[in-house]
N, C-alpha and C positions, 0 to 999 in steps of 0.2 A: 076856199081851199078845196071843197068838195068838187066844185064845178071844174077847177083847173086840173085836178088829178083825173077825173073822170074823162075830160076832153083829151088829155094827153094819153092815157091808156087806150081809149077806144079809137083814137086816130092812128095809133101805132097798130093796133090790131086790124083796123080797116085797111091799112096799106099792105097787109099781108106779111108783116115782118114777125117772124117767130123768134129770131135770135137778136137780142139787144146789141150784140157785138157788131151787127150789120149797120145799125144806127151810127155807133161810134166811128166805124170804118168809113162810112159814107156820109159824114156830117154836113156835106154840102147839099144833100137832098132835103130841103126844108119841107117838101110836100108831105114826107113821112109824118111830121109833127103837126101839120096844119089841118084844118078842116077840109081842105081840098082832097085829102086822102079818101074821105067818105064819099066825095062827089066822083072821083076818078074811078072808084070800084063800086058802082051802084048795084046793090042788091037789097033784099028785104031786111036783112040784119044790119047792114050799114045805115039804112033809111031809118030804122027804129033808133039806132045810135044817135043819129043826126037830130031827130026830134026830141029825144031825151036831152041832148046837149043843149038844144035851144031852149027847152023849157027850164032847165037848170040855170041857164044864163038869165032868163026872165026873173026867176026866183032870186037869184043873187043880186040883180039890180034892185028888186023890190026891197030885199033886206037892207042894201046900202042906202036906199032913200028913207026907210024908217029909222035907221041908225042916225043919219045925219039930221033928221028932223028931232029925233029925241036928244041928240047932243046939243042942238041949238036951243032947246027950251031947258036943258039942265044946266 
């Protein structure tokens, strides 16, 4: 959940959208919500967001693996 919320918020920020109504009005622009928003507007802040999002994804996968292993043995 943390990963998803972080990814969504930072992708919107990276796209330069300051008004959430712009997302609703232009719902066909999926790039605003995707990781591509960070790649399209490359700067040091977006690069930092990108690396944090990647490491949060790795941590989330590790937590899922541990959870499934524990569930298997319980």
